[in-house]
Backbone and ligand atoms as CSV (ligand in chain L), in Angstrom:
chain,resi,resn,atom,element,x,y,z
A,1,MET,N,N,73.352,-88.206,-11.412
A,1,MET,CA,C,73.868,-86.941,-11.970
A,1,MET,C,C,72.834,-85.838,-11.812
A,2,LYS,N,N,73.307,-84.671,-11.411
A,2,LYS,CA,C,72.421,-83.506,-11.307
A,2,LYS,C,C,72.043,-83.024,-12.713
A,3,LYS,N,N,70.805,-82.562,-12.836
A,3,LYS,CA,C,70.362,-82.020,-14.123
A,3,LYS,C,C,70.193,-80.510,-13.997
A,4,ILE,N,N,70.960,-79.778,-14.777
A,4,ILE,CA,C,70.916,-78.313,-14.730
A,4,ILE,C,C,70.653,-77.758,-16.127
A,5,LEU,N,N,69.710,-76.816,-16.180
A,5,LEU,CA,C,69.386,-76.153,-17.451
A,5,LEU,C,C,69.995,-74.755,-17.485
A,6,ILE,N,N,70.643,-74.436,-18.590
A,6,ILE,CA,C,71.047,-73.049,-18.842
A,6,ILE,C,C,69.986,-72.453,-19.744
A,7,LEU,N,N,69.382,-71.367,-19.268
A,7,LEU,CA,C,68.269,-70.765,-19.985
A,7,LEU,C,C,68.631,-69.320,-20.339
A,8,ASN,N,N,68.706,-69.053,-21.630
A,8,ASN,CA,C,69.068,-67.716,-22.111
A,8,ASN,C,C,67.875,-67.038,-22.764
A,9,GLY,N,N,67.698,-65.773,-22.419
A,9,GLY,CA,C,66.594,-64.992,-22.952
A,9,GLY,C,C,66.962,-64.179,-24.186
A,10,PRO,N,N,66.217,-63.113,-24.428
A,10,PRO,CA,C,66.281,-62.383,-25.686
A,10,PRO,C,C,67.653,-61.817,-26.020
A,11,ASN,N,N,67.983,-61.933,-27.277
A,11,ASN,CA,C,69.200,-61.375,-27.885
A,11,ASN,C,C,70.480,-62.113,-27.513
A,12,LEU,N,N,70.363,-63.092,-26.636
A,12,LEU,CA,C,71.575,-63.821,-26.235
A,12,LEU,C,C,71.988,-64.840,-27.295
A,13,ASN,N,N,71.108,-65.083,-28.283
A,13,ASN,CA,C,71.511,-65.871,-29.460
A,13,ASN,C,C,72.538,-65.107,-30.304
A,14,LEU,N,N,72.661,-63.803,-30.051
A,14,LEU,CA,C,73.602,-62.994,-30.838
A,14,LEU,C,C,74.972,-62.854,-30.163
A,15,LEU,N,N,75.180,-63.596,-29.083
A,15,LEU,CA,C,76.486,-63.490,-28.399
A,15,LEU,C,C,77.610,-63.781,-29.384
A,16,GLY,N,N,78.656,-62.970,-29.308
A,16,GLY,CA,C,79.765,-63.101,-30.247
A,16,GLY,C,C,79.683,-62.045,-31.345
A,17,LYS,N,N,78.417,-61.656,-31.658
A,17,LYS,CA,C,78.208,-60.644,-32.709
A,17,LYS,C,C,77.678,-59.359,-32.090
A,18,ARG,N,N,76.959,-59.509,-30.985
A,18,ARG,CA,C,76.235,-58.397,-30.385
A,18,ARG,C,C,77.135,-57.615,-29.436
A,19,GLU,N,N,77.286,-56.325,-29.660
A,19,GLU,CA,C,78.049,-55.448,-28.756
A,19,GLU,C,C,79.232,-56.182,-28.103
A,20,PRO,N,N,80.206,-56.613,-28.902
A,20,PRO,CA,C,81.307,-57.414,-28.338
A,20,PRO,C,C,82.105,-56.704,-27.243
A,21,GLY,N,N,82.083,-55.372,-27.270
A,21,GLY,CA,C,82.777,-54.608,-26.214
A,21,GLY,C,C,82.156,-54.856,-24.846
A,22,ILE,N,N,80.882,-55.221,-24.827
A,22,ILE,CA,C,80.182,-55.491,-23.554
A,22,ILE,C,C,80.097,-56.991,-23.296
A,23,TYR,N,N,79.729,-57.757,-24.334
A,23,TYR,CA,C,79.414,-59.172,-24.117
A,23,TYR,C,C,80.488,-60.139,-24.610
A,24,GLY,N,N,81.569,-59.589,-25.216
A,24,GLY,CA,C,82.658,-60.449,-25.669
A,24,GLY,C,C,82.458,-60.945,-27.092
A,25,ALA,N,N,83.479,-61.607,-27.604
A,25,ALA,CA,C,83.494,-61.994,-29.023
A,25,ALA,C,C,83.175,-63.474,-29.224
A,26,ARG,N,N,82.871,-64.174,-28.143
A,26,ARG,CA,C,82.658,-65.613,-28.255
A,26,ARG,C,C,81.170,-65.960,-28.323
A,27,GLY,N,N,80.816,-66.819,-29.238
A,27,GLY,CA,C,79.432,-67.278,-29.352
A,27,GLY,C,C,79.091,-68.234,-28.206
A,28,PHE,N,N,77.805,-68.315,-27.851
A,28,PHE,CA,C,77.455,-69.122,-26.678
A,28,PHE,C,C,77.621,-70.613,-26.923
A,29,GLU,N,N,77.308,-71.068,-28.134
A,29,GLU,CA,C,77.378,-72.510,-28.423
A,29,GLU,C,C,78.783,-73.050,-28.167
A,30,ASP,N,N,79.775,-72.249,-28.563
A,30,ASP,CA,C,81.174,-72.622,-28.374
A,30,ASP,C,C,81.504,-72.737,-26.877
A,31,TYR,N,N,81.073,-71.736,-26.119
A,31,TYR,CA,C,81.305,-71.750,-24.667
A,31,TYR,C,C,80.558,-72.922,-24.017
A,32,TYR,N,N,79.345,-73.158,-24.491
A,32,TYR,CA,C,78.518,-74.238,-23.924
A,32,TYR,C,C,79.200,-75.606,-24.082
A,33,GLU,N,N,79.846,-75.832,-25.215
A,33,GLU,CA,C,80.570,-77.101,-25.422
A,33,GLU,C,C,81.669,-77.258,-24.377
A,34,GLU,N,N,82.342,-76.149,-24.081
A,34,GLU,CA,C,83.399,-76.174,-23.052
A,34,GLU,C,C,82.796,-76.534,-21.680
A,35,LEU,N,N,81.651,-75.923,-21.384
A,35,LEU,CA,C,80.985,-76.207,-20.102
A,35,LEU,C,C,80.574,-77.677,-20.015
A,36,ARG,N,N,80.013,-78.185,-21.109
A,36,ARG,CA,C,79.578,-79.591,-21.118
A,36,ARG,C,C,80.752,-80.522,-20.848
A,37,ALA,N,N,81.887,-80.238,-21.487
A,37,ALA,CA,C,83.071,-81.077,-21.300
A,37,ALA,C,C,83.542,-80.980,-19.853
A,38,ARG,N,N,83.533,-79.786,-19.311
A,38,ARG,CA,C,84.005,-79.564,-17.942
A,38,ARG,C,C,83.170,-80.351,-16.915
A,39,TYR,N,N,81.848,-80.398,-17.144
A,39,TYR,CA,C,80.959,-81.021,-16.155
A,39,TYR,C,C,80.484,-82.415,-16.584
A,40,ALA,N,N,81.107,-82.972,-17.623
A,40,ALA,CA,C,80.627,-84.230,-18.206
A,40,ALA,C,C,80.400,-85.333,-17.167
A,41,GLU,N,N,81.276,-85.415,-16.180
A,41,GLU,CA,C,81.199,-86.495,-15.174
A,41,GLU,C,C,80.135,-86.228,-14.113
A,42,LYS,N,N,79.815,-84.950,-13.950
A,42,LYS,CA,C,79.112,-84.515,-12.746
A,42,LYS,C,C,77.680,-84.043,-12.974
A,43,VAL,N,N,77.474,-83.376,-14.121
A,43,VAL,CA,C,76.199,-82.695,-14.342
A,43,VAL,C,C,75.685,-82.997,-15.743
A,44,GLU,N,N,74.373,-83.283,-15.813
A,44,GLU,CA,C,73.739,-83.374,-17.121
A,44,GLU,C,C,73.241,-81.969,-17.468
A,45,LEU,N,N,73.935,-81.336,-18.379
A,45,LEU,CA,C,73.585,-79.952,-18.730
A,45,LEU,C,C,72.685,-79.928,-19.949
A,46,ASP,N,N,71.757,-78.985,-19.960
A,46,ASP,CA,C,70.999,-78.742,-21.175
A,46,ASP,C,C,70.946,-77.227,-21.380
A,47,TYR,N,N,70.648,-76.814,-22.605
A,47,TYR,CA,C,70.668,-75.400,-22.936
A,47,TYR,C,C,69.466,-75.063,-23.792
A,48,PHE,N,N,68.810,-73.955,-23.442
A,48,PHE,CA,C,67.670,-73.487,-24.249
A,48,PHE,C,C,67.737,-71.962,-24.326
A,49,GLN,N,N,67.494,-71.438,-25.517
A,49,GLN,CA,C,67.458,-69.975,-25.692
A,49,GLN,C,C,66.185,-69.603,-26.412
A,50,SER,N,N,65.562,-68.508,-25.973
A,50,SER,CA,C,64.420,-67.998,-26.728
A,50,SER,C,C,64.361,-66.484,-26.590
A,51,ASN,N,N,63.855,-65.876,-27.651
A,51,ASN,CA,C,63.621,-64.435,-27.626
A,51,ASN,C,C,62.202,-64.114,-27.162
A,52,ILE,N,N,61.459,-65.182,-26.858
A,52,ILE,CA,C,60.028,-65.030,-26.569
A,52,ILE,C,C,59.758,-65.324,-25.086
A,53,GLU,N,N,59.204,-64.348,-24.405
A,53,GLU,CA,C,58.990,-64.454,-22.953
A,53,GLU,C,C,58.217,-65.723,-22.571
A,54,GLY,N,N,57.117,-65.985,-23.288
A,54,GLY,CA,C,56.277,-67.145,-22.964
A,54,GLY,C,C,57.014,-68.469,-23.132
A,55,GLU,N,N,57.935,-68.539,-24.077
A,55,GLU,CA,C,58.705,-69.788,-24.267
A,55,GLU,C,C,59.663,-70.007,-23.097
A,56,LEU,N,N,60.187,-68.912,-22.554
A,56,LEU,CA,C,61.070,-69.036,-21.375
A,56,LEU,C,C,60.248,-69.532,-20.187
A,57,ILE,N,N,59.042,-68.995,-20.062
A,57,ILE,CA,C,58.150,-69.399,-18.964
A,57,ILE,C,C,57.760,-70.870,-19.127
A,58,ASN,N,N,57.405,-71.276,-20.343
A,58,ASN,CA,C,57.068,-72.687,-20.584
A,58,ASN,C,C,58.223,-73.607,-20.213
A,59,LYS,N,N,59.433,-73.193,-20.535
A,59,LYS,CA,C,60.609,-74.030,-20.239
A,59,LYS,C,C,60.807,-74.143,-18.726
A,60,ILE,N,N,60.610,-73.036,-18.011
A,60,ILE,CA,C,60.737,-73.067,-16.548
A,60,ILE,C,C,59.700,-74.035,-15.967
A,61,HIS,N,N,58.473,-73.988,-16.492
A,61,HIS,CA,C,57.431,-74.915,-16.020
A,61,HIS,C,C,57.809,-76.364,-16.326
A,62,GLU,N,N,58.372,-76.561,-17.526
A,62,GLU,CA,C,58.691,-77.925,-17.993
A,62,GLU,C,C,59.724,-78.613,-17.095
A,63,VAL,N,N,60.771,-77.880,-16.717
A,63,VAL,CA,C,61.855,-78.530,-15.951
A,63,VAL,C,C,61.746,-78.254,-14.445
A,64,GLY,N,N,60.890,-77.307,-14.074
A,64,GLY,CA,C,60.918,-76.729,-12.729
A,64,GLY,C,C,60.416,-77.590,-11.588
A,65,PHE,N,N,59.952,-78.824,-11.904
A,65,PHE,CA,C,59.531,-79.708,-10.815
A,65,PHE,C,C,60.378,-80.963,-10.746
A,66,SER,N,N,61.297,-81.117,-11.695
A,66,SER,CA,C,62.071,-82.356,-11.705
A,66,SER,C,C,63.579,-82.121,-11.830
A,67,TRP,N,N,63.989,-81.009,-12.412
A,67,TRP,CA,C,65.423,-80.772,-12.575
A,67,TRP,C,C,66.006,-80.190,-11.292
A,68,ASP,N,N,67.350,-80.211,-11.218
A,68,ASP,CA,C,68.017,-79.779,-9.980
A,68,ASP,C,C,68.331,-78.286,-9.937
A,69,GLY,N,N,68.394,-77.641,-11.086
A,69,GLY,CA,C,68.695,-76.212,-11.054
A,69,GLY,C,C,68.566,-75.580,-12.423
A,70,ILE,N,N,68.376,-74.260,-12.411
A,70,ILE,CA,C,68.322,-73.481,-13.647
A,70,ILE,C,C,69.267,-72.288,-13.490
A,71,VAL,N,N,70.142,-72.112,-14.489
A,71,VAL,CA,C,70.984,-70.908,-14.554
A,71,VAL,C,C,70.318,-70.022,-15.601
A,72,LEU,N,N,69.761,-68.906,-15.154
A,72,LEU,CA,C,68.924,-68.082,-16.028
A,72,LEU,C,C,69.545,-66.719,-16.322
A,73,ASN,N,N,69.808,-66.473,-17.600
A,73,ASN,CA,C,70.104,-65.114,-18.041
A,73,ASN,C,C,68.883,-64.656,-18.822
A,74,ALA,N,N,68.059,-63.865,-18.182
A,74,ALA,CA,C,66.791,-63.464,-18.794
A,74,ALA,C,C,66.951,-62.255,-19.710
A,75,GLY,N,N,68.198,-61.816,-19.952
A,75,GLY,CA,C,68.411,-60.655,-20.826
A,75,GLY,C,C,67.589,-59.480,-20.317
A,76,ALA,N,N,67.025,-58.716,-21.238
A,76,ALA,CA,C,66.290,-57.502,-20.842
A,76,ALA,C,C,64.987,-57.811,-20.100
A,77,TYR,N,N,64.474,-59.055,-20.229
A,77,TYR,CA,C,63.270,-59.412,-19.449
A,77,TYR,C,C,63.545,-59.368,-17.942
A,78,THR,N,N,64.827,-59.466,-17.590
A,78,THR,CA,C,65.233,-59.312,-16.189
A,78,THR,C,C,64.614,-58.058,-15.580
A,79,HIS,N,N,64.620,-56.999,-16.374
A,79,HIS,CA,C,64.262,-55.690,-15.843
A,79,HIS,C,C,62.773,-55.383,-15.978
A,80,THR,N,N,62.035,-56.268,-16.625
A,80,THR,CA,C,60.627,-55.946,-16.928
A,80,THR,C,C,59.612,-57.023,-16.539
A,81,SER,N,N,60.057,-58.272,-16.377
A,81,SER,CA,C,59.070,-59.350,-16.433
A,81,SER,C,C,58.567,-59.869,-15.080
A,82,ILE,N,N,57.383,-59.419,-14.727
A,82,ILE,CA,C,56.704,-59.969,-13.543
A,82,ILE,C,C,56.307,-61.414,-13.829
A,83,ALA,N,N,55.979,-61.708,-15.097
A,83,ALA,CA,C,55.575,-63.072,-15.458
A,83,ALA,C,C,56.722,-64.061,-15.223
A,84,LEU,N,N,57.949,-63.656,-15.515
A,84,LEU,CA,C,59.089,-64.551,-15.237
A,84,LEU,C,C,59.285,-64.709,-13.737
A,85,GLN,N,N,59.132,-63.615,-13.002
A,85,GLN,CA,C,59.231,-63.710,-11.534
A,85,GLN,C,C,58.216,-64.722,-11.000
A,86,ASP,N,N,56.992,-64.635,-11.489
A,86,ASP,CA,C,55.941,-65.559,-11.035
A,86,ASP,C,C,56.272,-67.002,-11.415
A,87,ALA,N,N,56.831,-67.184,-12.624
A,87,ALA,CA,C,57.183,-68.543,-13.062
A,87,ALA,C,C,58.245,-69.133,-12.140
A,88,ILE,N,N,59.243,-68.333,-11.792
A,88,ILE,CA,C,60.318,-68.823,-10.914
A,88,ILE,C,C,59.745,-69.154,-9.534
A,89,ARG,N,N,58.870,-68.261,-9.048
A,89,ARG,CA,C,58.229,-68.512,-7.742
A,89,ARG,C,C,57.344,-69.758,-7.774
A,90,GLY,N,N,56.805,-70.048,-8.954
A,90,GLY,CA,C,55.811,-71.118,-9.076
A,90,GLY,C,C,56.379,-72.520,-9.145
A,91,VAL,N,N,57.710,-72.629,-9.336
A,91,VAL,CA,C,58.303,-73.969,-9.463
A,91,VAL,C,C,59.176,-74.285,-8.254
A,92,LYS,N,N,59.644,-75.540,-8.191
A,92,LYS,CA,C,60.438,-75.989,-7.043
A,92,LYS,C,C,61.939,-75.849,-7.291
A,93,THR,N,N,62.328,-75.991,-8.553
A,93,THR,CA,C,63.751,-75.977,-8.916
A,93,THR,C,C,64.385,-74.617,-8.616
A,94,PRO,N,N,65.539,-74.605,-7.906
A,94,PRO,CA,C,66.192,-73.322,-7.634
A,94,PRO,C,C,66.759,-72.675,-8.904
A,95,VAL,N,N,66.614,-71.373,-8.989
A,95,VAL,CA,C,67.070,-70.616,-10.154
A,95,VAL,C,C,68.142,-69.615,-9.708
A,96,VAL,N,N,69.275,-69.622,-10.425
A,96,VAL,CA,C,70.311,-68.606,-10.208
A,96,VAL,C,C,70.235,-67.620,-11.362
A,97,GLU,N,N,70.119,-66.351,-11.033
A,97,GLU,CA,C,70.100,-65.289,-12.055
A,97,GLU,C,C,71.541,-64.936,-12.411
A,98,VAL,N,N,71.860,-64.946,-13.694
A,98,VAL,CA,C,73.214,-64.549,-14.102
A,98,VAL,C,C,73.164,-63.467,-15.184
A,99,HIS,N,N,74.224,-62.666,-15.195
A,99,HIS,CA,C,74.438,-61.682,-16.251
A,99,HIS,C,C,75.901,-61.687,-16.640
A,100,ILE,N,N,76.136,-61.523,-17.927
A,100,ILE,CA,C,77.511,-61.477,-18.440
A,100,ILE,C,C,78.165,-60.165,-18.004
A,101,SER,N,N,77.444,-59.070,-18.210
A,101,SER,CA,C,77.979,-57.754,-17.851
A,101,SER,C,C,77.633,-57.426,-16.405
A,102,ASN,N,N,78.360,-56.451,-15.856
A,102,ASN,CA,C,78.004,-55.954,-14.523
A,102,ASN,C,C,76.917,-54.903,-14.718
A,103,VAL,N,N,75.690,-55.340,-14.561
A,103,VAL,CA,C,74.546,-54.467,-14.860
A,103,VAL,C,C,74.545,-53.208,-13.981
A,104,HIS,N,N,75.217,-53.288,-12.839
A,104,HIS,CA,C,75.234,-52.134,-11.917
A,104,HIS,C,C,76.205,-51.044,-12.357
A,105,GLN,N,N,77.065,-51.371,-13.308
A,105,GLN,CA,C,77.966,-50.341,-13.878
A,105,GLN,C,C,77.357,-49.723,-15.123
A,106,ARG,N,N,76.152,-50.153,-15.483
A,106,ARG,CA,C,75.561,-49.722,-16.749
A,106,ARG,C,C,74.370,-48.784,-16.494
A,107,GLU,N,N,73.517,-48.611,-17.492
A,107,GLU,CA,C,72.412,-47.659,-17.378
A,107,GLU,C,C,71.553,-47.969,-16.149
A,108,GLU,N,N,70.981,-46.904,-15.609
A,108,GLU,CA,C,70.124,-46.991,-14.414
A,108,GLU,C,C,69.025,-48.072,-14.564
A,109,PHE,N,N,68.416,-48.159,-15.770
A,109,PHE,CA,C,67.290,-49.100,-15.922
A,109,PHE,C,C,67.726,-50.557,-15.788
A,110,ARG,N,N,69.054,-50.806,-15.869
A,110,ARG,CA,C,69.527,-52.189,-15.692
A,110,ARG,C,C,69.839,-52.513,-14.234
A,111,HIS,N,N,69.712,-51.502,-13.359
A,111,HIS,CA,C,70.083,-51.732,-11.954
A,111,HIS,C,C,69.011,-52.509,-11.202
A,112,HIS,N,N,67.794,-52.464,-11.731
A,112,HIS,CA,C,66.728,-53.185,-11.024
A,112,HIS,C,C,66.347,-54.461,-11.762
A,113,SER,N,N,66.247,-55.540,-10.988
A,113,SER,CA,C,65.814,-56.818,-11.553
A,113,SER,C,C,64.457,-57.187,-10.987
A,114,MET,N,N,63.554,-57.601,-11.880
A,114,MET,CA,C,62.233,-58.070,-11.442
A,114,MET,C,C,62.295,-59.515,-10.960
A,115,ILE,N,N,63.403,-60.195,-11.230
A,115,ILE,CA,C,63.432,-61.635,-10.919
A,115,ILE,C,C,64.330,-62.016,-9.744
A,116,SER,N,N,65.256,-61.104,-9.345
A,116,SER,CA,C,66.209,-61.454,-8.275
A,116,SER,C,C,65.508,-61.951,-7.016
A,117,CYS,N,N,64.377,-61.316,-6.678
A,117,CYS,CA,C,63.688,-61.644,-5.423
A,117,CYS,C,C,63.157,-63.074,-5.433
A,118,ALA,N,N,63.014,-63.667,-6.624
A,118,ALA,CA,C,62.495,-65.037,-6.707
A,118,ALA,C,C,63.623,-66.064,-6.886
A,119,CYS,N,N,64.851,-65.568,-7.104
A,119,CYS,CA,C,65.981,-66.469,-7.372
A,119,CYS,C,C,66.741,-66.771,-6.082
A,120,VAL,N,N,67.522,-67.863,-6.095
A,120,VAL,CA,C,68.326,-68.167,-4.895
A,120,VAL,C,C,69.503,-67.217,-4.779
A,121,GLY,N,N,69.971,-66.652,-5.887
A,121,GLY,CA,C,71.072,-65.703,-5.835
A,121,GLY,C,C,71.334,-65.126,-7.210
A,122,VAL,N,N,72.251,-64.170,-7.257
A,122,VAL,CA,C,72.541,-63.429,-8.488
A,122,VAL,C,C,74.049,-63.379,-8.715
A,123,ILE,N,N,74.465,-63.637,-9.956
A,123,ILE,CA,C,75.879,-63.517,-10.330
A,123,ILE,C,C,75.943,-62.611,-11.546
A,124,CYS,N,N,76.756,-61.568,-11.481
A,124,CYS,CA,C,76.854,-60.717,-12.673
A,124,CYS,C,C,78.237,-60.107,-12.799
A,125,GLY,N,N,78.635,-59.889,-14.052
A,125,GLY,CA,C,79.844,-59.116,-14.306
A,125,GLY,C,C,81.091,-59.928,-14.592
A,126,PHE,N,N,80.973,-61.244,-14.700
A,126,PHE,CA,C,82.168,-62.070,-14.906
A,126,PHE,C,C,82.277,-62.609,-16.335
A,127,GLY,N,N,81.623,-61.938,-17.254
A,127,GLY,CA,C,81.644,-62.414,-18.636
A,127,GLY,C,C,80.937,-63.758,-18.720
A,128,LEU,N,N,81.327,-64.577,-19.687
A,128,LEU,CA,C,80.682,-65.892,-19.835
A,128,LEU,C,C,80.919,-66.767,-18.605
A,129,ASP,N,N,81.975,-66.480,-17.862
A,129,ASP,CA,C,82.253,-67.270,-16.658
A,129,ASP,C,C,81.121,-67.161,-15.626
A,130,SER,N,N,80.254,-66.150,-15.769
A,130,SER,CA,C,79.092,-66.039,-14.870
A,130,SER,C,C,78.255,-67.319,-14.905
A,131,TYR,N,N,78.183,-67.975,-16.084
A,131,TYR,CA,C,77.369,-69.206,-16.182
A,131,TYR,C,C,78.006,-70.338,-15.375
A,132,ARG,N,N,79.343,-70.473,-15.480
A,132,ARG,CA,C,80.029,-71.528,-14.709
A,132,ARG,C,C,79.846,-71.267,-13.207
A,133,LEU,N,N,79.968,-69.988,-12.825
A,133,LEU,CA,C,79.786,-69.647,-11.414
A,133,LEU,C,C,78.362,-69.969,-10.969
A,134,GLY,N,N,77.410,-69.794,-11.873
A,134,GLY,CA,C,76.015,-70.132,-11.559
A,134,GLY,C,C,75.849,-71.628,-11.322
A,135,ILE,N,N,76.513,-72.432,-12.145
A,135,ILE,CA,C,76.456,-73.896,-11.969
A,135,ILE,C,C,77.090,-74.263,-10.631
A,136,GLU,N,N,78.253,-73.684,-10.348
A,136,GLU,CA,C,78.935,-73.974,-9.071
A,136,GLU,C,C,78.038,-73.606,-7.893
A,137,ALA,N,N,77.385,-72.455,-7.995
A,137,ALA,CA,C,76.499,-72.022,-6.902
A,137,ALA,C,C,75.384,-73.047,-6.691
A,138,LEU,N,N,74.812,-73.552,-7.778
A,138,LEU,CA,C,73.741,-74.557,-7.654
A,138,LEU,C,C,74.275,-75.843,-7.040
A,139,LEU,N,N,75.476,-76.250,-7.454
A,139,LEU,CA,C,76.034,-77.503,-6.935
A,139,LEU,C,C,76.378,-77.387,-5.458
A,140,ASN,N,N,76.636,-76.169,-4.996
A,140,ASN,CA,C,77.011,-75.964,-3.596
A,140,ASN,C,C,75.826,-75.629,-2.689
A,141,LEU,N,N,74.622,-75.643,-3.252
A,141,LEU,CA,C,73.459,-75.355,-2.399
A,141,LEU,C,C,73.274,-76.500,-1.403
A,142,PRO,N,N,72.753,-76.191,-0.210
A,142,PRO,CA,C,72.451,-77.266,0.723
A,142,PRO,C,C,71.525,-78.301,0.080
A,143,ALA,N,N,71.691,-79.565,0.434
A,143,ALA,CA,C,70.942,-80.655,-0.199
A,143,ALA,C,C,69.441,-80.440,-0.159
A,144,SER,N,N,68.955,-79.772,0.868
A,144,SER,CA,C,67.516,-79.567,0.984
A,144,SER,C,C,66.993,-78.617,-0.107
A,145,THR,N,N,67.866,-77.757,-0.630
A,145,THR,CA,C,67.440,-76.813,-1.666
A,145,THR,C,C,67.541,-77.436,-3.046
A,146,LEU,N,N,68.626,-78.195,-3.259
A,146,LEU,CA,C,68.877,-78.758,-4.597
A,146,LEU,C,C,68.325,-80.170,-4.696
L,1,DQA,C1,C,72.416,-59.082,-19.695
L,1,DQA,C2,C,72.201,-57.669,-19.142
L,1,DQA,C3,C,70.839,-57.150,-19.537
L,1,DQA,O1,O,70.646,-55.832,-19.016
L,1,DQA,C4,C,70.726,-57.075,-21.044
L,1,DQA,O2,O,69.441,-56.646,-21.424
L,1,DQA,C5,C,71.070,-58.362,-21.701
L,1,DQA,C6,C,72.214,-59.136,-21.209
L,1,DQA,C7,C,73.837,-59.620,-19.411
L,1,DQA,O3,O,74.031,-60.820,-19.524
L,1,DQA,O4,O,74.739,-58.839,-19.092
L,1,DQA,O5,O,70.484,-58.748,-22.704
L,1,DQA,O6,O,71.499,-59.963,-19.067
């Protein structure tokens, strides 16, 4: 079974309560249970969320040499964190960058990502379904990458 980590950054613990007009009314834990059930036969999924940049980096280091993929929503650190970019570059596990909202339809400062250049690809704008699409993208990577 493939091992894939879903890694959520700052403020994503507030999904369901936070700006529901942008991020929707569903909490992540509820959606995560649906994802686990969907991939139960195929993928060993794990989930980690932190509001702290260094904890996200530690988690990337922890799984980044043995797991098969990381679906990363780095929240606002997407737009600021060279340290996260370096962490992604520093490990072997492929990382897919995901966003719930279409960041390109939003404020100018959300148009640039510091981490995209280190990721295998980017998915944004499909609501919570962006995470499922991220898993699918990882599962469809050529065997040499995954
Ligand atoms: C986000 C978009 C970011 O710009 C924002 O800071 C977030 C969530 C998204 O999933 O749409 O926290 O990553």
